[in-house]
ROBA-145344 format. One record per residue (C-alpha): z negated, x negated, y negated; residue number from 1. Coordinates in pm, 1 decimal. Layout:
- Z, X, Y, NUM
...
! end
This chain:
- 984.4, -24.2, 2985.0, 1
- 984.8, 40.4, 2611.0, 2
- 692.4, 281.4, 2645.5, 3
- 501.4, 23.2, 2846.3, 4
- 558.2, -245.0, 2581.2, 5
- 438.4, -14.5, 2304.1, 6
- 138.4, 92.2, 2507.2, 7
- 51.1, -271.0, 2579.6, 8
- 61.4, -357.9, 2209.1, 9
- -171.0, -70.4, 2125.8, 10
- -407.0, -143.1, 2413.0, 11
- -439.6, -507.8, 2315.5, 12
- -573.7, -403.3, 1978.2, 13
- -821.5, -154.9, 2121.0, 14
- -1117.3, -385.7, 2203.1, 15
- -1197.9, -427.6, 1833.4, 16
- -1291.2, -59.4, 1828.8, 17
- -1520.2, -61.3, 2130.3, 18
- -1893.0, -28.7, 2076.2, 19
- -2063.9, -362.3, 2020.9, 20
- -2427.0, -465.5, 1997.0, 21
- -2629.4, -281.6, 1737.3, 22
- -2618.3, -447.3, 1396.3, 23
- -2943.3, -543.3, 1235.0, 24
- -3070.8, -280.2, 997.7, 25
- -2957.2, -355.1, 644.2, 26
- -3042.0, -203.7, 312.7, 27
- -2823.2, -60.2, 40.9, 28
- -2472.2, -180.5, -39.8, 29
- -2370.7, -111.9, -401.0, 30
- -1995.3, -93.7, -459.8, 31
- -1840.2, -72.1, -806.7, 32
- -1559.4, 177.7, -874.0, 33
- -1358.3, 217.4, -1191.5, 34
- -1277.1, 585.9, -1134.5, 35
- -1425.3, 888.6, -960.4, 36
- -1234.2, 998.6, -649.6, 37
- -1050.2, 1321.3, -719.8, 38
- -1167.5, 1456.0, -383.8, 39
- -1311.2, 1328.5, -55.6, 40
- -1151.5, 1613.1, 139.1, 41
- -921.5, 1416.5, 373.1, 42
- -654.1, 1687.1, 363.6, 43
- -598.2, 1636.7, -9.4, 44
- -726.9, 1288.4, -98.6, 45
- -444.4, 1070.7, -235.8, 46
- -599.4, 844.2, -501.4, 47
- -702.4, 500.3, -375.5, 48
- -1079.4, 550.9, -401.2, 49
- -1067.1, 893.6, -240.6, 50
- -853.4, 773.6, 49.4, 51
- -1052.9, 456.3, 108.1, 52
- -1387.9, 636.2, 119.1, 53
- -1273.8, 948.9, 299.7, 54
- -1020.0, 816.9, 550.0, 55
- -1194.7, 490.9, 641.0, 56
- -1567.7, 549.0, 614.9, 57
- -1639.4, 922.5, 652.7, 58
- -1342.5, 1012.2, 873.7, 59
- -1131.0, 813.7, 1117.0, 60
- -753.0, 810.8, 1132.7, 61
- -565.4, 848.9, 1459.6, 62
- -405.9, 507.8, 1407.7, 63
- -476.2, 240.2, 1147.2, 64
- -334.3, -78.4, 995.8, 65
- -492.3, -402.9, 1108.0, 66
- -513.2, -715.2, 892.1, 67
- -164.5, -818.9, 1006.7, 68
- -24.2, -481.6, 889.5, 69
- 40.3, -370.8, 1246.8, 70
- -25.5, -10.1, 1347.9, 71
- -302.8, -16.0, 1608.8, 72
- -541.2, 236.7, 1766.3, 73
- -786.1, 410.2, 1539.9, 74
- -954.6, 724.5, 1665.2, 75
- -683.8, 757.1, 1929.2, 76
- -758.1, 524.5, 2220.0, 77
- -389.9, 482.1, 2312.8, 78
- -50.4, 604.9, 2199.0, 79
- 235.2, 605.7, 2447.9, 80
- 603.3, 654.6, 2364.6, 81
- 727.4, 878.5, 2645.0, 82
- 1079.2, 903.9, 2505.0, 83
- 1252.4, 836.9, 2172.6, 84
- 1125.5, 1173.9, 2050.6, 85
- 797.6, 1224.7, 2239.4, 86
- 459.3, 1055.4, 2200.7, 87
- 135.7, 1100.9, 2395.7, 88
- -208.2, 1038.1, 2241.8, 89
- -525.3, 984.2, 2441.6, 90
- -869.8, 1020.5, 2280.0, 91
- -1188.9, 841.5, 2387.3, 92
- -1461.5, 1048.6, 2552.3, 93
- -1800.0, 1114.9, 2397.9, 94
- -1704.1, 1112.7, 2029.2, 95
- -1895.1, 1357.9, 1811.6, 96
- -1847.5, 1469.4, 1453.6, 97
- -2125.9, 1426.1, 1201.4, 98
- -2226.9, 1789.3, 1251.0, 99
- -2280.2, 1727.6, 1624.3, 100
- -1968.5, 1903.7, 1752.5, 101
- -1767.1, 1709.2, 2012.5, 102
- -1420.3, 1575.0, 1936.8, 103
- -1143.3, 1700.0, 2163.9, 104
- -765.4, 1730.1, 2168.3, 105
- -783.7, 2069.0, 1999.7, 106
- -921.9, 1902.5, 1686.5, 107
- -625.9, 1664.8, 1670.3, 108
- -370.0, 1941.7, 1720.5, 109
- -545.9, 2165.2, 1467.2, 110
- -560.3, 1881.6, 1212.5, 111
- -188.8, 1802.9, 1242.9, 112
- -91.0, 2170.5, 1228.3, 113
- -316.9, 2223.9, 925.2, 114
- -164.5, 1927.4, 744.2, 115
- 188.8, 2052.2, 819.3, 116
- 128.4, 2415.0, 720.6, 117
- 300.3, 2476.9, 383.4, 118
- 18.8, 2711.4, 278.8, 119
- -228.8, 2421.9, 304.4, 120
- -51.9, 2229.9, 31.4, 121
- -151.5, 1892.2, 172.6, 122
- 35.7, 1593.4, 26.6, 123
- 67.8, 1462.8, 383.2, 124
- 238.8, 1777.1, 507.7, 125
- 600.8, 1727.1, 406.0, 126
- 649.3, 1395.1, 587.8, 127
- 502.5, 1537.5, 907.0, 128
- 699.8, 1862.3, 878.4, 129
- 1022.7, 1668.7, 841.9, 130
- 961.7, 1473.2, 1162.4, 131
- 738.3, 1679.1, 1393.3, 132
- 889.1, 1960.4, 1600.3, 133
- 580.6, 2052.0, 1807.0, 134
- 222.5, 1949.2, 1885.5, 135
- 76.5, 2035.1, 2228.2, 136
- -266.5, 1995.2, 2384.7, 137
- -203.8, 1860.9, 2736.1, 138
- -562.6, 1795.3, 2838.3, 139
- -918.3, 1791.5, 2700.5, 140
- -853.7, 1454.9, 2536.6, 141
- -473.2, 1444.5, 2543.2, 142
- -208.1, 1552.4, 2292.6, 143
- 171.9, 1527.3, 2298.1, 144
- 394.5, 1531.7, 1990.2, 145
- 764.6, 1613.1, 1993.4, 146
- 980.5, 1482.2, 1709.4, 147
- 1298.1, 1624.8, 1561.5, 148
- 1468.2, 1289.5, 1609.2, 149
- 1386.4, 924.6, 1682.4, 150
- 1168.6, 782.8, 1404.0, 151
- 1039.2, 430.8, 1460.8, 152
- 812.5, 466.6, 1158.0, 153
- 634.9, 768.9, 1306.1, 154
- 333.8, 564.1, 1417.0, 155
- 260.2, 496.6, 1049.3, 156
- 264.9, 872.1, 989.2, 157
- -25.7, 903.5, 1234.7, 158
- -257.4, 714.2, 998.6, 159
- -411.9, 1051.8, 917.2, 160
- -780.4, 1154.9, 940.7, 161
- -897.9, 1400.5, 1204.7, 162
- -1114.8, 1697.7, 1105.4, 163
- -1327.2, 1928.2, 1318.2, 164
- -1165.4, 2268.0, 1373.3, 165
- -1515.0, 2412.7, 1419.8, 166
- -1663.2, 2280.0, 1095.2, 167
- -1442.0, 2486.1, 866.7, 168
- -1492.7, 2517.7, 493.6, 169
- -1871.7, 2504.9, 527.0, 170
- -1867.3, 2136.9, 633.7, 171
- -1540.9, 1986.5, 500.8, 172
- -1676.6, 1631.7, 512.2, 173
- -1793.6, 1630.2, 874.4, 174
- -1600.8, 1334.0, 1014.5, 175
- -1644.9, 1085.3, 1298.3, 176
- -1656.3, 770.4, 1082.8, 177
- -1922.4, 500.3, 1059.9, 178
- -2083.2, 669.1, 756.9, 179
- -2180.9, 1026.2, 674.1, 180
- -2146.9, 1187.3, 335.9, 181
- -2492.5, 1183.3, 179.3, 182
- -2474.7, 1306.7, -179.2, 183
- -2280.0, 1288.7, -501.5, 184
- -2372.1, 1308.5, -867.0, 185
- -2200.9, 1212.9, -1189.5, 186
- -2104.9, 848.5, -1149.8, 187
- -2243.2, 805.7, -798.8, 188
- -2147.4, 876.9, -435.2, 189
- -2384.6, 798.3, -149.8, 190
- -2290.1, 753.3, 215.8, 191
- -2549.3, 717.3, 492.9, 192
- -2500.9, 528.9, 818.2, 193
- -2380.2, 739.9, 1111.2, 194
- -2625.6, 645.8, 1384.7, 195
- -2410.5, 817.3, 1647.4, 196
- -2090.8, 632.3, 1561.0, 197
- -1892.1, 541.7, 1871.9, 198
- -1824.7, 182.8, 1758.6, 199
- -2048.0, -97.1, 1640.9, 200
- -2331.3, 31.8, 1425.9, 201
- -2271.8, -29.9, 1054.6, 202
- -2455.9, -329.7, 914.0, 203
- -2601.7, -146.5, 613.0, 204
- -2801.8, 174.2, 606.8, 205
- -2639.8, 314.7, 297.1, 206
- -2344.2, 261.3, 64.3, 207
- -2382.6, 361.6, -300.1, 208
- -2057.8, 380.9, -497.1, 209
- -2122.8, 338.2, -869.1, 210
- -1844.5, 483.1, -1085.1, 211
- -1821.7, 301.5, -1419.3, 212
- -1515.0, 379.0, -1628.8, 213
- -1590.4, 142.9, -1916.6, 214
- -1469.8, -212.4, -1854.3, 215
- -1744.4, -377.6, -2059.7, 216
- -2015.0, -182.2, -1877.3, 217
- -1869.0, -283.2, -1541.2, 218
- -1883.2, -649.9, -1638.5, 219
- -2238.2, -609.1, -1768.8, 220
- -2355.7, -461.2, -1437.7, 221
- -2201.5, -754.6, -1253.0, 222
- -2369.4, -1005.7, -1484.6, 223
- -2702.9, -835.1, -1421.7, 224
- -2652.0, -861.0, -1045.2, 225
- -2662.3, -484.1, -994.3, 226
- -2341.1, -481.5, -786.7, 227
- -2275.2, -617.9, -437.0, 228
- -1898.4, -568.9, -427.3, 229
- -1626.9, -510.8, -686.6, 230
- -1281.2, -474.8, -532.8, 231
- -981.6, -482.2, -768.1, 232
- -1182.0, -355.8, -1065.7, 233
- -1232.8, -674.9, -1266.1, 234
- -958.4, -746.9, -1525.0, 235
- -741.0, -1038.4, -1413.9, 236
- -823.9, -1240.0, -1724.0, 237
- -1196.8, -1212.7, -1643.4, 238
- -1181.8, -1334.7, -1281.9, 239
- -1207.4, -1703.2, -1376.1, 240
- -1554.4, -1639.5, -1519.9, 241
- -1683.1, -1564.1, -1169.7, 242
- -1574.8, -1908.6, -1053.5, 243
- -1811.5, -2074.2, -1302.2, 244
- -2187.7, -2078.6, -1337.6, 245
- -2398.3, -1875.3, -1381.7, 246
- -2185.2, -1601.1, -1217.1, 247
- -2066.7, -1828.8, -936.4, 248
- -2426.0, -1874.1, -817.1, 249
- -2448.9, -1499.9, -756.5, 250
- -2091.3, -1412.0, -652.4, 251
- -1796.5, -1556.9, -467.2, 252
- -1433.8, -1459.8, -531.6, 253
- -1205.1, -1365.9, -243.4, 254
- -833.2, -1330.3, -312.5, 255
- -523.0, -1263.4, -101.8, 256
- -178.3, -1101.3, -139.9, 257
- -184.4, -722.2, -142.8, 258
- 58.5, -432.7, -104.9, 259
- 137.0, -378.3, -473.5, 260
- 498.0, -486.1, -532.4, 261
- 635.9, -534.8, -884.8, 262
- 1010.4, -536.8, -940.8, 263
- 1277.9, -535.0, -1209.2, 264
- 1534.1, -260.5, -1152.0, 265
- 1903.1, -281.6, -1249.6, 266
- 2117.5, 28.4, -1301.4, 267
- 2413.1, -41.7, -1075.2, 268
- 2606.3, 250.3, -1224.7, 269
- 2627.4, 44.9, -1545.1, 270
- 2957.3, -143.6, -1585.1, 271
- 2793.1, -482.2, -1649.9, 272
- 2497.7, -453.3, -1413.4, 273
- 2721.8, -327.5, -1135.3, 274
- 2857.9, -683.1, -1119.6, 275
- 2647.9, -882.5, -872.2, 276
- 2720.3, -1208.5, -1056.9, 277
- 2559.7, -1061.7, -1368.2, 278
- 2252.7, -955.4, -1170.1, 279
- 2224.5, -1301.3, -1013.9, 280
- 2259.7, -1462.2, -1354.8, 281
- 1980.5, -1247.4, -1499.1, 282
- 1762.3, -1330.1, -1198.3, 283
- 1807.4, -1703.9, -1255.9, 284
- 1744.8, -1663.1, -1630.6, 285
- 1398.6, -1504.1, -1590.8, 286
- 1103.3, -1738.0, -1542.3, 287
- 903.4, -1525.7, -1298.4, 288
- 652.2, -1805.2, -1234.1, 289
- 564.9, -1805.7, -1605.2, 290
- 524.3, -1427.3, -1598.4, 291
- 283.1, -1461.0, -1308.2, 292
- 87.2, -1729.0, -1494.5, 293
- 62.7, -1540.6, -1821.4, 294
- 79.4, -1169.3, -1744.4, 295
- -98.6, -1187.2, -1407.3, 296
- -318.4, -1485.7, -1497.2, 297
- -197.7, -1647.3, -1175.5, 298
- -338.1, -1370.4, -954.9, 299
- -11.7, -1269.0, -788.7, 300
- 220.9, -1404.7, -521.9, 301
- 594.0, -1441.2, -586.8, 302
- 785.3, -1171.9, -397.5, 303
- 1113.2, -1202.0, -211.1, 304
- 1121.5, -837.8, -107.1, 305
- 914.3, -523.6, -65.2, 306
- 726.7, -655.0, 239.9, 307
- 446.6, -898.8, 148.6, 308
- 375.1, -1232.9, 313.9, 309
- 183.7, -1162.3, 632.8, 310
- 385.2, -852.8, 718.9, 311
- 586.2, -884.2, 1042.9, 312
- 879.7, -741.0, 845.3, 313
- 870.6, -1009.6, 575.4, 314
- 1190.8, -1213.5, 620.3, 315
- 1092.5, -1574.2, 699.0, 316
- 1250.5, -1853.2, 499.1, 317
- 1378.4, -1624.8, 223.4, 318
- 1352.2, -1792.8, -118.5, 319
- 1346.4, -1612.1, -455.4, 320
- 1608.3, -1695.3, -720.4, 321
- 1510.6, -2021.0, -889.8, 322
- 1457.7, -2027.3, -1265.4, 323
- 1771.9, -2204.5, -1385.1, 324
- 1914.8, -2105.1, -1722.8, 325
- 2211.6, -2342.9, -1685.4, 326
- 2314.0, -2177.6, -1358.8, 327
- 2261.7, -1836.5, -1521.1, 328
- 2503.4, -1934.0, -1797.0, 329
- 2769.7, -2050.9, -1551.5, 330
- 2745.2, -1727.9, -1353.4, 331
- 2784.7, -1521.6, -1669.1, 332
- 3091.2, -1726.3, -1761.9, 333
- 3236.7, -1658.5, -1414.9, 334
- 3158.2, -1289.3, -1451.0, 335
- 3371.1, -1275.6, -1767.6, 336
- 3095.8, -1285.4, -2031.7, 337
- 3135.2, -1616.1, -2217.7, 338
- 2925.3, -1707.7, -2518.2, 339
- 3074.4, -1594.7, -2847.7, 340
- 2874.0, -1679.6, -3156.3, 341
- 2567.8, -1747.6, -2940.7, 342
- 2581.0, -1404.5, -2774.7, 343
- 2733.4, -1258.9, -2458.2, 344
- 2625.0, -892.5, -2448.7, 345
- 2323.8, -670.0, -2503.3, 346
- 2105.2, -465.9, -2269.0, 347
- 1836.4, -200.3, -2312.2, 348
- 1503.7, -246.7, -2130.5, 349
- 1289.9, 66.9, -2097.8, 350
- 918.2, 50.2, -2035.7, 351
- 599.7, 250.5, -2073.9, 352
- 350.4, 203.3, -2354.9, 353
- 118.5, 4.2, -2127.6, 354
- 24.0, -316.8, -2309.9, 355
- 85.2, -552.6, -2017.6, 356
- 416.9, -381.7, -1937.4, 357
- 534.4, -435.5, -2295.6, 358
- 422.1, -800.2, -2278.6, 359
- 630.5, -843.0, -1963.1, 360
- 933.1, -685.9, -2133.1, 361
- 900.3, -921.6, -2431.1, 362
- 884.0, -1228.8, -2205.1, 363
- 1197.7, -1116.2, -2020.9, 364
- 1363.6, -1045.2, -2355.9, 365
- 1289.1, -1403.3, -2467.0, 366
- 1415.6, -1555.2, -2139.6, 367
- 1744.6, -1364.5, -2146.7, 368
- 1803.3, -1452.1, -2513.8, 369
- 1819.9, -1819.0, -2406.2, 370
- 2139.2, -1745.1, -2207.6, 371
- 2295.9, -1526.4, -2476.5, 372
- 2185.5, -1183.8, -2352.5, 373
- 2008.9, -976.7, -2616.7, 374
- 1758.2, -719.9, -2495.9, 375
- 1646.1, -412.4, -2686.5, 376
- 1294.3, -324.3, -2560.9, 377
- 1212.0, 43.6, -2592.1, 378
- 868.2, 177.5, -2494.8, 379
- 794.9, 543.7, -2424.2, 380
- 506.5, 760.4, -2316.2, 381
- 487.8, 768.5, -1938.3, 382
- 643.6, 1114.1, -1883.7, 383
- 948.4, 1035.0, -2098.0, 384
- 988.7, 688.9, -1947.4, 385
- 966.6, 815.9, -1589.4, 386
- 1207.0, 1104.0, -1658.0, 387
- 1467.5, 859.1, -1791.3, 388
- 1433.2, 640.2, -1481.2, 389
- 1476.5, 939.6, -1250.7, 390
- 1786.5, 1051.8, -1439.4, 391
- 1942.8, 706.5, -1443.9, 392
- 1916.4, 685.6, -1820.9, 393
- 1841.1, 310.9, -1835.2, 394
- 1985.7, -34.5, -1785.8, 395
- 1671.8, -237.7, -1705.5, 396
- 1320.4, -122.9, -1617.0, 397
- 1020.7, -250.7, -1424.3, 398
- 785.5, -53.7, -1202.1, 399
- 579.2, -112.9, -891.8, 400
- 535.9, 32.1, -546.7, 401
- 181.2, 53.7, -412.2, 402
- 55.6, 50.5, -53.8, 403
- 388.4, 30.8, 131.3, 404
- 342.2, -124.4, 476.5, 405
- 626.7, 20.9, 685.4, 406
- 980.9, -101.6, 609.5, 407
- 1132.3, 242.4, 669.0, 408
- 1052.8, 291.6, 299.2, 409
- 1363.7, 82.4, 232.8, 410
- 1563.4, 388.3, 348.0, 411
- 1410.0, 592.3, 68.7, 412
- 1476.0, 319.5, -187.4, 413
- 1828.4, 206.2, -107.2, 414
- 2014.7, 435.8, 132.9, 415
- 2318.6, 581.9, -44.4, 416
- 2207.0, 938.6, 34.5, 417
- 1868.4, 893.4, -134.8, 418
- 1965.2, 906.4, -501.5, 419
- 1726.4, 1114.3, -715.6, 420
- 1622.2, 1389.0, -688.6, 421
- 1681.0, 1366.6, -309.9, 422
- 1514.3, 1026.1, -285.5, 423
- 1403.4, 719.7, -479.4, 424
- 1723.3, 517.2, -499.7, 425
- 1677.8, 503.5, -876.0, 426
- 1905.5, 202.9, -920.0, 427
- 2205.9, 390.2, -771.0, 428
- 2269.1, 127.1, -502.5, 429
- 2539.9, 200.9, -245.6, 430
- 2626.1, -30.3, 41.5, 431
- 2763.4, 104.7, 373.6, 432
- 2649.1, -211.2, 555.7, 433
- 2291.9, -161.3, 437.6, 434
- 2309.2, 210.8, 521.1, 435
- 2393.1, 120.6, 881.0, 436
- 2105.7, -127.2, 903.7, 437
- 1858.4, 124.4, 759.8, 438
- 1974.2, 396.6, 998.4, 439
- 1941.7, 159.4, 1293.1, 440
- 1598.5, 43.4, 1176.5, 441
- 1447.1, 389.5, 1157.8, 442
- 1561.7, 466.4, 1515.2, 443
- 1475.7, 130.1, 1675.7, 444
- 1146.5, 135.9, 1867.0, 445
- 1154.2, -214.3, 2012.8, 446
- 923.5, -418.1, 1783.4, 447
- 1121.4, -742.5, 1803.0, 448
- 1459.9, -580.3, 1740.1, 449
- 1312.8, -368.3, 1459.8, 450
- 1172.4, -679.3, 1290.8, 451
- 1511.1, -851.2, 1307.9, 452
- 1687.4, -548.3, 1160.4, 453
- 1454.9, -541.4, 861.6, 454
- 1477.0, -916.6, 815.5, 455
- 1853.2, -859.1, 780.9, 456
- 1782.4, -576.8, 534.5, 457
- 1568.0, -805.3, 318.1, 458
- 1826.2, -1084.4, 323.6, 459
- 2108.9, -847.7, 230.2, 460
- 1908.1, -700.9, -57.1, 461
- 1816.7, -1050.8, -176.7, 462
- 2189.8, -1126.8, -186.9, 463
- 2291.3, -804.6, -362.4, 464
- 1987.4, -786.4, -595.6, 465
- 1961.1, -414.4, -676.7, 466
- 1601.5, -517.6, -757.3, 467
- 1476.9, -852.4, -876.4, 468
- 1156.9, -887.3, -675.1, 469
- 883.8, -1018.6, -904.7, 470
- 545.1, -1039.8, -733.3, 471
- 286.6, -893.2, -500.3, 472
- -36.7, -843.0, -693.4, 473
- -327.7, -1010.7, -518.1, 474
- -633.3, -820.2, -405.6, 475
- -940.8, -968.9, -569.7, 476
- -1294.5, -906.2, -448.8, 477
- -1605.2, -1015.2, -637.6, 478
- -1856.3, -1042.7, -353.3, 479
- -2231.3, -1095.6, -369.8, 480
- -2336.2, -1415.6, -195.0, 481
- -2595.5, -1202.1, -17.4, 482
- -2312.0, -1016.9, 156.9, 483
- -2177.6, -1137.8, 492.6, 484
- -1891.7, -1005.3, 702.9, 485
- -1664.5, -887.9, 422.4, 486
- -1294.3, -953.2, 471.1, 487
- -1009.0, -855.1, 243.1, 488
- -749.6, -625.2, 393.9, 489
- -393.2, -643.8, 252.4, 490
- -426.0, -277.3, 149.4, 491
- -732.5, -361.8, -62.5, 492
- -926.3, -91.9, 117.6, 493
- -1277.5, -32.5, 250.6, 494
- -1230.2, -89.3, 625.8, 495
- -1457.6, -393.6, 616.5, 496
- -1754.9, -206.2, 469.0, 497
- -1860.7, -89.9, 813.5, 498
- -1897.7, -454.3, 919.7, 499
- -2077.8, -611.9, 623.7, 500
- -2441.1, -716.0, 628.9, 501
- -2684.6, -798.7, 350.1, 502
- -2925.3, -1086.7, 340.6, 503
- -3057.8, -1340.2, 92.0, 504
- -2804.9, -1505.2, -141.2, 505
! end
């Protein structure tokens, strides 16, 4: 029954990937990037631009995230859970790679085995090696995967691109995606429409990615109308200018919560911060809404946990700590830290040398001073700062997690066995009740029960406050009014570029 439910969910999402009527021929779509992708080779691409171009436009992933952050069919037509530790994948017939070779199950098995091979050195290999026991071809278009144990998050691990085993090193960018790699030069990458794509034909003939590192030059190109789309590359303080004429006649602004999560971390091994009343007091003393207004220029959404609004794992009805300095003072009194000469105690806040990060630290310093907590802000070069966080040499710090969509990541962040260097429980949080919930969540395949488990996880963490959740940074797209069909994805990626069309503004 469980396998049938999972299969039904995946099948329901499949029609969006079926071939549709041919799109009208478009022209050239010019997309602005702030940095050159390190590589488009899907085995090694990890930076945002490299992944978005390679994995979503040139190649296709076995599964993908839809706009509701659900894992749905990608290149795989269906995925069936045969048992808690066995999955079956079925591929569609008639798919060909850009070099003309046909896709079959051998390509999927070869891709997964290549990613997992230690000699490959792929950044995607370790997660798959930890979970996958065996990959078998069971038919021309059928693959089965055996796991080492039950992992409910495994479907997310199948958001990996499939390469041709026949193409080899001579054609590393031969994918099955809606665009083919055309050319690259300094500051420019060109993709051409794949006329043999199995789905709906892309609405533009060509995508030209313009790489412009200098912020002023990027803004100049937008003012001149040389750019059709700029996704998350315009400084937050400059976005308002695109809402006013003359820029608003040429562009529209689209904005929605994304997957970048900013938090304030407390060191629970510290005698003061190990007291939950102290953590709650600090949470009530910090005016997060003001931080969002001033540091983020309003372009962020208040967070209550790691999962953003719109995620099925976002706990409904959960409210963040209200800004209330009087309540903060009462909690500190109850915790045994009364005011004495206008002061209660002092804390050290470590941060990087990033200008906006230091601004954030100063605002928090000012807020906490109002309740008698002095904060010593210390900024370091990134390597030193990060090393101190890993070693637990801090009291307060703030960092962000980027692109997390599956709640199993909570296991890595807060399970008592995942302290550095084994994991990322940097705040040294230990709670047997949470451990049990996280262990149950990673083994639970039923979608409804899994959602409820992680809602309980979020509520427990909101009560214990090992992190003070700050905000989810919004995705912001500056979109030419000549462009139709663009839709922001929570991951801030390029999935929609295969659907856009160009016309007259």
